[in-house]
PyMOL Python script that loads the backbone (N, CA, C, O; Angstrom):
from pymol import cmd

cmd.read_pdbstr("""\
ATOM      1  N   MET A   1      35.244  53.825  60.458  1.00  0.00           N
ATOM      2  CA  MET A   1      34.472  52.612  60.611  1.00  0.00           C
ATOM      3  C   MET A   1      34.522  52.187  62.072  1.00  0.00           C
ATOM      4  O   MET A   1      35.581  52.238  62.697  1.00  0.00           O
ATOM      5  N   GLN A   2      33.417  51.779  62.603  1.00  0.00           N
ATOM      6  CA  GLN A   2      33.369  51.302  63.977  1.00  0.00           C
ATOM      7  C   GLN A   2      33.134  49.799  63.987  1.00  0.00           C
ATOM      8  O   GLN A   2      32.319  49.273  63.228  1.00  0.00           O
ATOM      9  N   VAL A   3      33.872  49.115  64.868  1.00  0.00           N
ATOM     10  CA  VAL A   3      33.707  47.674  65.023  1.00  0.00           C
ATOM     11  C   VAL A   3      33.603  47.361  66.507  1.00  0.00           C
ATOM     12  O   VAL A   3      34.126  48.097  67.345  1.00  0.00           O
ATOM     13  N   SER A   4      32.941  46.290  66.819  1.00  0.00           N
ATOM     14  CA  SER A   4      32.881  45.805  68.192  1.00  0.00           C
ATOM     15  C   SER A   4      34.166  45.049  68.488  1.00  0.00           C
ATOM     16  O   SER A   4      34.530  44.132  67.751  1.00  0.00           O
ATOM     17  N   ILE A   5      34.850  45.418  69.550  1.00  0.00           N
ATOM     18  CA  ILE A   5      36.097  44.746  69.915  1.00  0.00           C
ATOM     19  C   ILE A   5      35.830  43.274  70.171  1.00  0.00           C
ATOM     20  O   ILE A   5      36.593  42.418  69.723  1.00  0.00           O
ATOM     21  N   LYS A   6      34.760  42.970  70.882  1.00  0.00           N
ATOM     22  CA  LYS A   6      34.447  41.576  71.189  1.00  0.00           C
ATOM     23  C   LYS A   6      34.231  40.765  69.910  1.00  0.00           C
ATOM     24  O   LYS A   6      34.786  39.676  69.768  1.00  0.00           O
ATOM     25  N   GLU A   7      33.435  41.286  68.986  1.00  0.00           N
ATOM     26  CA  GLU A   7      33.182  40.571  67.732  1.00  0.00           C
ATOM     27  C   GLU A   7      34.466  40.405  66.915  1.00  0.00           C
ATOM     28  O   GLU A   7      34.709  39.344  66.340  1.00  0.00           O
ATOM     29  N   PHE A   8      35.278  41.452  66.871  1.00  0.00           N
ATOM     30  CA  PHE A   8      36.531  41.387  66.126  1.00  0.00           C
ATOM     31  C   PHE A   8      37.440  40.304  66.693  1.00  0.00           C
ATOM     32  O   PHE A   8      38.001  39.512  65.936  1.00  0.00           O
ATOM     33  N   LEU A   9      37.592  40.260  68.019  1.00  0.00           N
ATOM     34  CA  LEU A   9      38.462  39.265  68.648  1.00  0.00           C
ATOM     35  C   LEU A   9      37.913  37.861  68.499  1.00  0.00           C
ATOM     36  O   LEU A   9      38.677  36.906  68.358  1.00  0.00           O
ATOM     37  N   ASP A  10      36.598  37.725  68.528  1.00  0.00           N
ATOM     38  CA  ASP A  10      35.992  36.413  68.280  1.00  0.00           C
ATOM     39  C   ASP A  10      36.327  35.945  66.858  1.00  0.00           C
ATOM     40  O   ASP A  10      36.665  34.780  66.649  1.00  0.00           O
ATOM     41  N   ASP A  11      36.233  36.856  65.883  1.00  0.00           N
ATOM     42  CA  ASP A  11      36.567  36.511  64.501  1.00  0.00           C
ATOM     43  C   ASP A  11      38.045  36.151  64.356  1.00  0.00           C
ATOM     44  O   ASP A  11      38.403  35.325  63.517  1.00  0.00           O
ATOM     45  N   CYS A  12      38.907  36.771  65.174  1.00  0.00           N
ATOM     46  CA  CYS A  12      40.354  36.484  65.142  1.00  0.00           C
ATOM     47  C   CYS A  12      40.685  35.150  65.801  1.00  0.00           C
ATOM     48  O   CYS A  12      41.783  34.625  65.620  1.00  0.00           O
ATOM     49  N   GLY A  13      39.750  34.601  66.560  1.00  0.00           N
ATOM     50  CA  GLY A  13      39.990  33.336  67.233  1.00  0.00           C
ATOM     51  C   GLY A  13      40.663  33.484  68.591  1.00  0.00           C
ATOM     52  O   GLY A  13      41.161  32.500  69.137  1.00  0.00           O
ATOM     53  N   LEU A  14      40.689  34.689  69.145  1.00  0.00           N
ATOM     54  CA  LEU A  14      41.267  34.891  70.477  1.00  0.00           C
ATOM     55  C   LEU A  14      40.242  34.414  71.497  1.00  0.00           C
ATOM     56  O   LEU A  14      39.150  34.973  71.597  1.00  0.00           O
ATOM     57  N   ASN A  15      40.591  33.395  72.241  1.00  0.00           N
ATOM     58  CA  ASN A  15      39.624  32.787  73.156  1.00  0.00           C
ATOM     59  C   ASN A  15      40.063  32.870  74.606  1.00  0.00           C
ATOM     60  O   ASN A  15      39.854  31.933  75.377  1.00  0.00           O
ATOM     61  N   GLU A  16      40.666  33.978  74.977  1.00  0.00           N
ATOM     62  CA  GLU A  16      41.021  34.204  76.372  1.00  0.00           C
ATOM     63  C   GLU A  16      40.717  35.657  76.714  1.00  0.00           C
ATOM     64  O   GLU A  16      40.549  36.482  75.816  1.00  0.00           O
ATOM     65  N   PRO A  17      40.647  35.975  77.995  1.00  0.00           N
ATOM     66  CA  PRO A  17      40.307  37.356  78.371  1.00  0.00           C
ATOM     67  C   PRO A  17      41.294  38.355  77.775  1.00  0.00           C
ATOM     68  O   PRO A  17      42.500  38.113  77.726  1.00  0.00           O
ATOM     69  N   PHE A  18      40.752  39.476  77.326  1.00  0.00           N
ATOM     70  CA  PHE A  18      41.571  40.540  76.748  1.00  0.00           C
ATOM     71  C   PHE A  18      40.966  41.867  77.188  1.00  0.00           C
ATOM     72  O   PHE A  18      39.778  42.114  76.979  1.00  0.00           O
ATOM     73  N   TYR A  19      41.767  42.699  77.781  1.00  0.00           N
ATOM     74  CA  TYR A  19      41.277  43.948  78.367  1.00  0.00           C
ATOM     75  C   TYR A  19      42.424  44.965  78.403  1.00  0.00           C
ATOM     76  O   TYR A  19      43.580  44.595  78.194  1.00  0.00           O
ATOM     77  N   PRO A  20      42.117  46.244  78.668  1.00  0.00           N
ATOM     78  CA  PRO A  20      43.181  47.256  78.703  1.00  0.00           C
ATOM     79  C   PRO A  20      44.295  46.855  79.670  1.00  0.00           C
ATOM     80  O   PRO A  20      44.033  46.413  80.788  1.00  0.00           O
ATOM     81  N   GLY A  21      45.535  47.015  79.222  1.00  0.00           N
ATOM     82  CA  GLY A  21      46.703  46.654  80.026  1.00  0.00           C
ATOM     83  C   GLY A  21      47.241  45.273  79.719  1.00  0.00           C
ATOM     84  O   GLY A  21      48.298  44.898  80.228  1.00  0.00           O
ATOM     85  N   LYS A  22      46.542  44.509  78.900  1.00  0.00           N
ATOM     86  CA  LYS A  22      46.922  43.111  78.623  1.00  0.00           C
ATOM     87  C   LYS A  22      47.632  42.977  77.277  1.00  0.00           C
ATOM     88  O   LYS A  22      47.341  43.696  76.322  1.00  0.00           O
ATOM     89  N   ARG A  23      48.566  42.040  77.236  1.00  0.00           N
ATOM     90  CA  ARG A  23      49.264  41.656  75.999  1.00  0.00           C
ATOM     91  C   ARG A  23      49.152  40.141  75.876  1.00  0.00           C
ATOM     92  O   ARG A  23      49.530  39.414  76.795  1.00  0.00           O
ATOM     93  N   VAL A  24      48.640  39.665  74.759  1.00  0.00           N
ATOM     94  CA  VAL A  24      48.422  38.229  74.538  1.00  0.00           C
ATOM     95  C   VAL A  24      49.185  37.813  73.277  1.00  0.00           C
ATOM     96  O   VAL A  24      49.161  38.508  72.262  1.00  0.00           O
ATOM     97  N   ILE A  25      49.857  36.669  73.366  1.00  0.00           N
ATOM     98  CA  ILE A  25      50.567  36.128  72.215  1.00  0.00           C
ATOM     99  C   ILE A  25      49.882  34.824  71.811  1.00  0.00           C
ATOM    100  O   ILE A  25      49.820  33.877  72.595  1.00  0.00           O
ATOM    101  N   LYS A  26      49.372  34.784  70.589  1.00  0.00           N
ATOM    102  CA  LYS A  26      48.744  33.574  70.064  1.00  0.00           C
ATOM    103  C   LYS A  26      49.745  32.912  69.124  1.00  0.00           C
ATOM    104  O   LYS A  26      50.057  33.454  68.064  1.00  0.00           O
ATOM    105  N   LYS A  27      50.243  31.750  69.508  1.00  0.00           N
ATOM    106  CA  LYS A  27      51.261  31.029  68.741  1.00  0.00           C
ATOM    107  C   LYS A  27      50.617  30.249  67.603  1.00  0.00           C
ATOM    108  O   LYS A  27      49.581  29.608  67.781  1.00  0.00           O
ATOM    109  N   LEU A  28      51.243  30.313  66.433  1.00  0.00           N
ATOM    110  CA  LEU A  28      50.770  29.594  65.258  1.00  0.00           C
ATOM    111  C   LEU A  28      51.914  28.749  64.692  1.00  0.00           C
ATOM    112  O   LEU A  28      52.531  29.114  63.692  1.00  0.00           O
ATOM    113  N   PRO A  29      52.189  27.614  65.346  1.00  0.00           N
ATOM    114  CA  PRO A  29      53.293  26.767  64.865  1.00  0.00           C
ATOM    115  C   PRO A  29      52.960  26.167  63.500  1.00  0.00           C
ATOM    116  O   PRO A  29      51.823  25.778  63.233  1.00  0.00           O
ATOM    117  N   GLN A  30      53.974  26.102  62.650  1.00  0.00           N
ATOM    118  CA  GLN A  30      53.851  25.521  61.314  1.00  0.00           C
ATOM    119  C   GLN A  30      54.927  24.451  61.159  1.00  0.00           C
ATOM    120  O   GLN A  30      55.986  24.538  61.780  1.00  0.00           O
ATOM    121  N   SER A  31      54.661  23.462  60.347  1.00  0.00           N
ATOM    122  CA  SER A  31      55.692  22.451  60.118  1.00  0.00           C
ATOM    123  C   SER A  31      56.757  23.035  59.193  1.00  0.00           C
ATOM    124  O   SER A  31      56.462  23.855  58.324  1.00  0.00           O
ATOM    125  N   GLY A  32      57.981  22.604  59.394  1.00  0.00           N
ATOM    126  CA  GLY A  32      59.097  23.123  58.601  1.00  0.00           C
ATOM    127  C   GLY A  32      59.818  24.225  59.351  1.00  0.00           C
ATOM    128  O   GLY A  32      59.276  24.845  60.266  1.00  0.00           O
ATOM    129  N   GLU A  33      61.048  24.450  58.942  1.00  0.00           N
ATOM    130  CA  GLU A  33      61.864  25.453  59.606  1.00  0.00           C
ATOM    131  C   GLU A  33      61.459  26.867  59.196  1.00  0.00           C
ATOM    132  O   GLU A  33      61.073  27.109  58.052  1.00  0.00           O
ATOM    133  N   ASN A  34      61.552  27.778  60.133  1.00  0.00           N
ATOM    134  CA  ASN A  34      61.365  29.208  59.893  1.00  0.00           C
ATOM    135  C   ASN A  34      60.029  29.562  59.253  1.00  0.00           C
ATOM    136  O   ASN A  34      59.956  30.455  58.409  1.00  0.00           O
ATOM    137  N   LYS A  35      58.983  28.868  59.652  1.00  0.00           N
ATOM    138  CA  LYS A  35      57.645  29.176  59.159  1.00  0.00           C
ATOM    139  C   LYS A  35      56.696  29.541  60.297  1.00  0.00           C
ATOM    140  O   LYS A  35      55.666  30.177  60.070  1.00  0.00           O
ATOM    141  N   SER A  36      57.041  29.140  61.519  1.00  0.00           N
ATOM    142  CA  SER A  36      56.159  29.417  62.651  1.00  0.00           C
ATOM    143  C   SER A  36      56.124  30.916  62.919  1.00  0.00           C
ATOM    144  O   SER A  36      57.117  31.625  62.754  1.00  0.00           O
ATOM    145  N   HIS A  37      54.961  31.366  63.332  1.00  0.00           N
ATOM    146  CA  HIS A  37      54.795  32.778  63.635  1.00  0.00           C
ATOM    147  C   HIS A  37      53.769  32.933  64.745  1.00  0.00           C
ATOM    148  O   HIS A  37      53.180  31.952  65.199  1.00  0.00           O
ATOM    149  N   CYS A  38      53.564  34.142  65.170  1.00  0.00           N
ATOM    150  CA  CYS A  38      52.588  34.397  66.220  1.00  0.00           C
ATOM    151  C   CYS A  38      51.879  35.712  65.935  1.00  0.00           C
ATOM    152  O   CYS A  38      52.330  36.530  65.133  1.00  0.00           O
ATOM    153  N   ILE A  39      50.762  35.885  66.614  1.00  0.00           N
ATOM    154  CA  ILE A  39      50.028  37.145  66.540  1.00  0.00           C
ATOM    155  C   ILE A  39      50.055  37.737  67.934  1.00  0.00           C
ATOM    156  O   ILE A  39      49.685  37.082  68.908  1.00  0.00           O
ATOM    157  N   VAL A  40      50.496  38.982  68.020  1.00  0.00           N
ATOM    158  CA  VAL A  40      50.594  39.668  69.302  1.00  0.00           C
ATOM    159  C   VAL A  40      49.441  40.664  69.390  1.00  0.00           C
ATOM    160  O   VAL A  40      49.340  41.599  68.595  1.00  0.00           O
ATOM    161  N   TYR A  41      48.579  40.442  70.372  1.00  0.00           N
ATOM    162  CA  TYR A  41      47.483  41.366  70.662  1.00  0.00           C
ATOM    163  C   TYR A  41      47.944  42.220  71.833  1.00  0.00           C
ATOM    164  O   TYR A  41      48.178  41.694  72.921  1.00  0.00           O
ATOM    165  N   ASP A  42      48.076  43.512  71.635  1.00  0.00           N
ATOM    166  CA  ASP A  42      48.642  44.396  72.648  1.00  0.00           C
ATOM    167  C   ASP A  42      47.675  45.537  72.953  1.00  0.00           C
ATOM    168  O   ASP A  42      47.400  46.379  72.098  1.00  0.00           O
ATOM    169  N   TRP A  43      47.163  45.551  74.184  1.00  0.00           N
ATOM    170  CA  TRP A  43      46.232  46.606  74.601  1.00  0.00           C
ATOM    171  C   TRP A  43      46.817  47.337  75.812  1.00  0.00           C
ATOM    172  O   TRP A  43      46.078  47.754  76.703  1.00  0.00           O
ATOM    173  N   ARG A  44      48.141  47.492  75.844  1.00  0.00           N
ATOM    174  CA  ARG A  44      48.773  48.181  76.965  1.00  0.00           C
ATOM    175  C   ARG A  44      48.491  49.677  76.936  1.00  0.00           C
ATOM    176  O   ARG A  44      48.487  50.325  77.983  1.00  0.00           O
ATOM    177  N   ASP A  45      48.255  50.231  75.757  1.00  0.00           N
ATOM    178  CA  ASP A  45      47.817  51.622  75.642  1.00  0.00           C
ATOM    179  C   ASP A  45      46.293  51.587  75.660  1.00  0.00           C
ATOM    180  O   ASP A  45      45.689  51.036  74.740  1.00  0.00           O
ATOM    181  N   PRO A  46      45.655  52.158  76.677  1.00  0.00           N
ATOM    182  CA  PRO A  46      44.198  52.030  76.779  1.00  0.00           C
ATOM    183  C   PRO A  46      43.426  52.642  75.604  1.00  0.00           C
ATOM    184  O   PRO A  46      42.251  52.328  75.414  1.00  0.00           O
ATOM    185  N   ASP A  47      44.069  53.506  74.817  1.00  0.00           N
ATOM    186  CA  ASP A  47      43.394  54.156  73.705  1.00  0.00           C
ATOM    187  C   ASP A  47      43.575  53.430  72.377  1.00  0.00           C
ATOM    188  O   ASP A  47      42.916  53.774  71.395  1.00  0.00           O
ATOM    189  N   LYS A  48      44.457  52.428  72.329  1.00  0.00           N
ATOM    190  CA  LYS A  48      44.739  51.717  71.075  1.00  0.00           C
ATOM    191  C   LYS A  48      44.981  50.231  71.324  1.00  0.00           C
ATOM    192  O   LYS A  48      45.562  49.837  72.335  1.00  0.00           O
ATOM    193  N   ILE A  49      44.526  49.430  70.387  1.00  0.00           N
ATOM    194  CA  ILE A  49      44.862  48.006  70.363  1.00  0.00           C
ATOM    195  C   ILE A  49      45.762  47.811  69.147  1.00  0.00           C
ATOM    196  O   ILE A  49      45.423  48.218  68.036  1.00  0.00           O
ATOM    197  N   ARG A  50      46.904  47.186  69.374  1.00  0.00           N
ATOM    198  CA  ARG A  50      47.833  46.893  68.278  1.00  0.00           C
ATOM    199  C   ARG A  50      47.850  45.375  68.087  1.00  0.00           C
ATOM    200  O   ARG A  50      48.041  44.621  69.041  1.00  0.00           O
ATOM    201  N   ILE A  51      47.650  44.944  66.855  1.00  0.00           N
ATOM    202  CA  ILE A  51      47.664  43.529  66.517  1.00  0.00           C
ATOM    203  C   ILE A  51      48.740  43.344  65.462  1.00  0.00           C
ATOM    204  O   ILE A  51      48.679  43.938  64.385  1.00  0.00           O
ATOM    205  N   GLU A  52      49.741  42.503  65.785  1.00  0.00           N
ATOM    206  CA  GLU A  52      50.908  42.364  64.923  1.00  0.00           C
ATOM    207  C   GLU A  52      51.231  40.902  64.654  1.00  0.00           C
ATOM    208  O   GLU A  52      51.144  40.066  65.553  1.00  0.00           O
ATOM    209  N   VAL A  53      51.600  40.597  63.423  1.00  0.00           N
ATOM    210  CA  VAL A  53      52.081  39.269  63.048  1.00  0.00           C
ATOM    211  C   VAL A  53      53.600  39.311  63.134  1.00  0.00           C
ATOM    212  O   VAL A  53      54.236  40.181  62.540  1.00  0.00           O
ATOM    213  N   LYS A  54      54.192  38.352  63.890  1.00  0.00           N
ATOM    214  CA  LYS A  54      55.646  38.329  64.072  1.00  0.00           C
ATOM    215  C   LYS A  54      56.208  36.948  63.752  1.00  0.00           C
ATOM    216  O   LYS A  54      55.550  35.928  63.953  1.00  0.00           O
ATOM    217  N   ALA A  55      57.425  36.941  63.255  1.00  0.00           N
ATOM    218  CA  ALA A  55      58.139  35.688  63.004  1.00  0.00           C
ATOM    219  C   ALA A  55      58.493  35.047  64.350  1.00  0.00           C
ATOM    220  O   ALA A  55      58.750  35.752  65.326  1.00  0.00           O
ATOM    221  N   GLY A  56      58.507  33.719  64.397  1.00  0.00           N
ATOM    222  CA  GLY A  56      58.824  33.011  65.633  1.00  0.00           C
ATOM    223  C   GLY A  56      57.606  32.894  66.528  1.00  0.00           C
ATOM    224  O   GLY A  56      56.523  33.370  66.186  1.00  0.00           O
ATOM    225  N   LEU A  57      57.787  32.261  67.672  1.00  0.00           N
ATOM    226  CA  LEU A  57      56.667  32.014  68.569  1.00  0.00           C
ATOM    227  C   LEU A  57      56.752  32.791  69.878  1.00  0.00           C
ATOM    228  O   LEU A  57      55.862  32.672  70.721  1.00  0.00           O
ATOM    229  N   SER A  58      57.804  33.581  70.064  1.00  0.00           N
ATOM    230  CA  SER A  58      57.999  34.266  71.346  1.00  0.00           C
ATOM    231  C   SER A  58      57.254  35.591  71.449  1.00  0.00           C
ATOM    232  O   SER A  58      56.976  36.055  72.555  1.00  0.00           O
ATOM    233  N   GLY A  59      56.929  36.203  70.318  1.00  0.00           N
ATOM    234  CA  GLY A  59      56.309  37.518  70.339  1.00  0.00           C
ATOM    235  C   GLY A  59      57.327  38.642  70.427  1.00  0.00           C
ATOM    236  O   GLY A  59      56.960  39.817  70.455  1.00  0.00           O
ATOM    237  N   ARG A  60      58.593  38.289  70.471  1.00  0.00           N
ATOM    238  CA  ARG A  60      59.667  39.291  70.533  1.00  0.00           C
ATOM    239  C   ARG A  60      60.237  39.502  69.135  1.00  0.00           C
ATOM    240  O   ARG A  60      60.097  38.659  68.249  1.00  0.00           O
ATOM    241  N   ASP A  61      60.888  40.662  68.963  1.00  0.00           N
ATOM    242  CA  ASP A  61      61.585  40.924  67.704  1.00  0.00           C
ATOM    243  C   ASP A  61      62.809  40.017  67.626  1.00  0.00           C
ATOM    244  O   ASP A  61      63.590  39.941  68.574  1.00  0.00           O
ATOM    245  N   LEU A  62      62.975  39.340  66.511  1.00  0.00           N
ATOM    246  CA  LEU A  62      64.131  38.464  66.316  1.00  0.00           C
ATOM    247  C   LEU A  62      65.314  39.283  65.813  1.00  0.00           C
ATOM    248  O   LEU A  62      65.133  40.292  65.132  1.00  0.00           O
ATOM    249  N   PRO A  63      66.540  38.842  66.155  1.00  0.00           N
ATOM    250  CA  PRO A  63      67.714  39.528  65.603  1.00  0.00           C
ATOM    251  C   PRO A  63      67.728  39.385  64.072  1.00  0.00           C
ATOM    252  O   PRO A  63      67.250  38.382  63.543  1.00  0.00           O
ATOM    253  N   PRO A  64      68.273  40.383  63.360  1.00  0.00           N
ATOM    254  CA  PRO A  64      68.258  40.351  61.892  1.00  0.00           C
ATOM    255  C   PRO A  64      68.810  39.059  61.282  1.00  0.00           C
ATOM    256  O   PRO A  64      68.305  38.594  60.261  1.00  0.00           O
ATOM    257  N   LYS A  65      69.830  38.485  61.895  1.00  0.00           N
ATOM    258  CA  LYS A  65      70.427  37.249  61.341  1.00  0.00           C
ATOM    259  C   LYS A  65      69.406  36.109  61.337  1.00  0.00           C
ATOM    260  O   LYS A  65      69.337  35.343  60.376  1.00  0.00           O
ATOM    261  N   GLU A  66      68.614  35.992  62.406  1.00  0.00           N
ATOM    262  CA  GLU A  66      67.578  34.947  62.479  1.00  0.00           C
ATOM    263  C   GLU A  66      66.373  35.302  61.625  1.00  0.00           C
ATOM    264  O   GLU A  66      65.802  34.447  60.949  1.00  0.00           O
ATOM    265  N   LEU A  67      65.998  36.563  61.664  1.00  0.00           N
ATOM    266  CA  LEU A  67      64.816  37.022  60.937  1.00  0.00           C
ATOM    267  C   LEU A  67      64.971  36.817  59.428  1.00  0.00           C
ATOM    268  O   LEU A  67      63.987  36.559  58.733  1.00  0.00           O
ATOM    269  N   SER A  68      66.176  36.928  58.929  1.00  0.00           N
ATOM    270  CA  SER A  68      66.416  36.784  57.480  1.00  0.00           C
ATOM    271  C   SER A  68      66.092  35.390  56.963  1.00  0.00           C
ATOM    272  O   SER A  68      65.969  35.203  55.752  1.00  0.00           O
ATOM    273  N   LYS A  69      65.953  34.412  57.840  1.00  0.00           N
ATOM    274  CA  LYS A  69      65.615  33.040  57.438  1.00  0.00           C
ATOM    275  C   LYS A  69      64.118  32.867  57.187  1.00  0.00           C
ATOM    276  O   LYS A  69      63.698  31.882  56.581  1.00  0.00           O
ATOM    277  N   TYR A  70      63.310  33.828  57.654  1.00  0.00           N
ATOM    278  CA  TYR A  70      61.856  33.748  57.538  1.00  0.00           C
ATOM    279  C   TYR A  70      61.387  34.371  56.229  1.00  0.00           C
ATOM    280  O   TYR A  70      62.126  35.141  55.615  1.00  0.00           O
ATOM    281  N   PRO A  71      60.163  34.050  55.790  1.00  0.00           N
ATOM    282  CA  PRO A  71      59.621  34.677  54.584  1.00  0.00           C
ATOM    283  C   PRO A  71      59.607  36.213  54.729  1.00  0.00           C
ATOM    284  O   PRO A  71      59.506  36.746  55.834  1.00  0.00           O
ATOM    285  N   VAL A  72      59.710  36.889  53.607  1.00  0.00           N
ATOM    286  CA  VAL A  72      59.765  38.354  53.604  1.00  0.00           C
ATOM    287  C   VAL A  72      58.553  38.964  54.316  1.00  0.00           C
ATOM    288  O   VAL A  72      58.669  40.007  54.959  1.00  0.00           O
ATOM    289  N   SER A  73      57.412  38.324  54.202  1.00  0.00           N
ATOM    290  CA  SER A  73      56.205  38.864  54.848  1.00  0.00           C
ATOM    291  C   SER A  73      56.346  38.949  56.365  1.00  0.00           C
ATOM    292  O   SER A  73      55.643  39.738  56.996  1.00  0.00           O
ATOM    293  N   PHE A  74      57.236  38.156  56.969  1.00  0.00           N
ATOM    294  CA  PHE A  74      57.468  38.222  58.419  1.00  0.00           C
ATOM    295  C   PHE A  74      58.653  39.121  58.759  1.00  0.00           C
ATOM    296  O   PHE A  74      58.889  39.409  59.932  1.00  0.00           O
ATOM    297  N   GLN A  75      59.393  39.563  57.763  1.00  0.00           N
ATOM    298  CA  GLN A  75      60.579  40.375  58.015  1.00  0.00           C
ATOM    299  C   GLN A  75      60.254  41.867  58.134  1.00  0.00           C
ATOM    300  O   GLN A  75      61.076  42.637  58.630  1.00  0.00           O
ATOM    301  N   THR A  76      59.107  42.269  57.699  1.00  0.00           N
ATOM    302  CA  THR A  76      58.715  43.665  57.770  1.00  0.00           C
ATOM    303  C   THR A  76      57.588  43.816  58.792  1.00  0.00           C
ATOM    304  O   THR A  76      56.803  42.886  58.973  1.00  0.00           O
ATOM    305  N   PRO A  77      57.493  44.955  59.457  1.00  0.00           N
ATOM    306  CA  PRO A  77      56.399  45.133  60.427  1.00  0.00           C
ATOM    307  C   PRO A  77      55.040  44.957  59.748  1.00  0.00           C
ATOM    308  O   PRO A  77      54.741  45.610  58.748  1.00  0.00           O
ATOM    309  N   THR A  78      54.236  44.075  60.304  1.00  0.00           N
ATOM    310  CA  THR A  78      52.899  43.796  59.785  1.00  0.00           C
ATOM    311  C   THR A  78      51.923  43.910  60.942  1.00  0.00           C
ATOM    312  O   THR A  78      51.811  42.997  61.760  1.00  0.00           O
ATOM    313  N   TYR A  79      51.218  45.031  61.008  1.00  0.00           N
ATOM    314  CA  TYR A  79      50.330  45.261  62.139  1.00  0.00           C
ATOM    315  C   TYR A  79      49.191  46.199  61.764  1.00  0.00           C
ATOM    316  O   TYR A  79      49.222  46.880  60.739  1.00  0.00           O
ATOM    317  N   ILE A  80      48.194  46.206  62.628  1.00  0.00           N
ATOM    318  CA  ILE A  80      47.133  47.210  62.550  1.00  0.00           C
ATOM    319  C   ILE A  80      46.983  47.809  63.937  1.00  0.00           C
ATOM    320  O   ILE A  80      47.263  47.157  64.943  1.00  0.00           O
ATOM    321  N   LYS A  81      46.546  49.036  63.980  1.00  0.00           N
ATOM    322  CA  LYS A  81      46.236  49.705  65.242  1.00  0.00           C
ATOM    323  C   LYS A  81      44.775  50.103  65.195  1.00  0.00           C
ATOM    324  O   LYS A  81      44.304  50.703  64.229  1.00  0.00           O
ATOM    325  N   LEU A  82      44.076  49.760  66.248  1.00  0.00           N
ATOM    326  CA  LEU A  82      42.667  50.114  66.356  1.00  0.00           C
ATOM    327  C   LEU A  82      42.513  51.163  67.448  1.00  0.00           C
ATOM    328  O   LEU A  82      42.967  50.960  68.574  1.00  0.00           O
ATOM    329  N   ASP A  83      41.880  52.274  67.124  1.00  0.00           N
ATOM    330  CA  ASP A  83      41.582  53.281  68.138  1.00  0.00           C
ATOM    331  C   ASP A  83      40.409  52.792  68.968  1.00  0.00           C
ATOM    332  O   ASP A  83      39.421  52.289  68.432  1.00  0.00           O
ATOM    333  N   VAL A  84      40.526  52.943  70.275  1.00  0.00           N
ATOM    334  CA  VAL A  84      39.470  52.512  71.181  1.00  0.00           C
ATOM    335  C   VAL A  84      38.810  53.766  71.749  1.00  0.00           C
ATOM    336  O   VAL A  84      39.453  54.574  72.419  1.00  0.00           O
ATOM    337  N   ASN A  85      37.538  53.910  71.474  1.00  0.00           N
ATOM    338  CA  ASN A  85      36.803  55.069  71.977  1.00  0.00           C
ATOM    339  C   ASN A  85      36.168  54.798  73.328  1.00  0.00           C
ATOM    340  O   ASN A  85      35.898  55.730  74.086  1.00  0.00           O
ATOM    341  N   ASP A  86      35.927  53.528  73.639  1.00  0.00           N
ATOM    342  CA  ASP A  86      35.197  53.178  74.844  1.00  0.00           C
ATOM    343  C   ASP A  86      35.752  51.878  75.407  1.00  0.00           C
ATOM    344  O   ASP A  86      35.573  50.822  74.800  1.00  0.00           O
ATOM    345  N   ASN A  87      36.419  51.932  76.552  1.00  0.00           N
ATOM    346  CA  ASN A  87      37.041  50.741  77.144  1.00  0.00           C
ATOM    347  C   ASN A  87      36.040  49.762  77.727  1.00  0.00           C
ATOM    348  O   ASN A  87      36.438  48.701  78.209  1.00  0.00           O
ATOM    349  N   THR A  88      34.767  50.077  77.701  1.00  0.00           N
ATOM    350  CA  THR A  88      33.786  49.137  78.235  1.00  0.00           C
ATOM    351  C   THR A  88      33.631  47.926  77.339  1.00  0.00           C
ATOM    352  O   THR A  88      32.899  46.997  77.682  1.00  0.00           O
ATOM    353  N   ASN A  89      34.304  47.913  76.195  1.00  0.00           N
ATOM    354  CA  ASN A  89      34.233  46.774  75.282  1.00  0.00           C
ATOM    355  C   ASN A  89      35.145  45.622  75.710  1.00  0.00           C
ATOM    356  O   ASN A  89      35.145  44.573  75.065  1.00  0.00           O
ATOM    357  N   ALA A  90      35.923  45.794  76.786  1.00  0.00           N
ATOM    358  CA  ALA A  90      36.784  44.702  77.253  1.00  0.00           C
ATOM    359  C   ALA A  90      35.909  43.478  77.470  1.00  0.00           C
ATOM    360  O   ALA A  90      34.787  43.596  77.962  1.00  0.00           O
ATOM    361  N   CYS A  91      36.404  42.320  77.113  1.00  0.00           N
ATOM    362  CA  CYS A  91      35.533  41.156  77.179  1.00  0.00           C
ATOM    363  C   CYS A  91      36.274  39.916  77.658  1.00  0.00           C
ATOM    364  O   CYS A  91      37.496  39.805  77.557  1.00  0.00           O
ATOM    365  N   THR A  92      35.501  39.018  78.170  1.00  0.00           N
ATOM    366  CA  THR A  92      35.958  37.712  78.558  1.00  0.00           C
ATOM    367  C   THR A  92      35.181  36.708  77.723  1.00  0.00           C
ATOM    368  O   THR A  92      33.995  36.910  77.463  1.00  0.00           O
ATOM    369  N   LYS A  93      35.827  35.638  77.301  1.00  0.00           N
ATOM    370  CA  LYS A  93      35.154  34.644  76.469  1.00  0.00           C
ATOM    371  C   LYS A  93      33.857  34.206  77.135  1.00  0.00           C
ATOM    372  O   LYS A  93      33.830  33.873  78.320  1.00  0.00           O
ATOM    373  N   GLY A  94      32.803  34.213  76.365  1.00  0.00           N
ATOM    374  CA  GLY A  94      31.505  33.787  76.868  1.00  0.00           C
ATOM    375  C   GLY A  94      30.671  34.927  77.426  1.00  0.00           C
ATOM    376  O   GLY A  94      29.469  34.767  77.638  1.00  0.00           O
ATOM    377  N   GLU A  95      31.284  36.066  77.663  1.00  0.00           N
ATOM    378  CA  GLU A  95      30.577  37.213  78.202  1.00  0.00           C
ATOM    379  C   GLU A  95      29.873  37.931  77.058  1.00  0.00           C
ATOM    380  O   GLU A  95      30.445  38.083  75.979  1.00  0.00           O
ATOM    381  N   LYS A  96      28.653  38.369  77.279  1.00  0.00           N
ATOM    382  CA  LYS A  96      27.911  39.091  76.254  1.00  0.00           C
ATOM    383  C   LYS A  96      27.883  40.556  76.610  1.00  0.00           C
ATOM    384  O   LYS A  96      27.592  40.929  77.746  1.00  0.00           O
ATOM    385  N   LYS A  97      28.188  41.383  75.631  1.00  0.00           N
ATOM    386  CA  LYS A  97      28.149  42.846  75.825  1.00  0.00           C
ATOM    387  C   LYS A  97      27.199  43.447  74.832  1.00  0.00           C
ATOM    388  O   LYS A  97      27.011  44.663  74.814  1.00  0.00           O
TER     389      LYS A  97
END
""", "prot")
cmd.dss("prot")
cmd.show_as("cartoon", "prot")
cmd.util.cbc("prot")
cmd.orient("prot")
């Protein structure tokens, strides 16, 4: 299946420039303890975009003792990898491709 990177990121709500070599962390704070999480958009590999949901707001892996306080859905790796066939899809908000 082929998707437009720009359209996909617009649907994800990423509203800042994203291009090969960039890593963006979108914080999703929630009320209550151990519920906040973030989405890490990682395009450091020019051939793949990795999008991962992580516990906490830093975008880093939490130590197991802290991670165990979060819901199980945040305790296991939750990500997708998109193969990029053409890097010309890099986009800036408002730019039309």
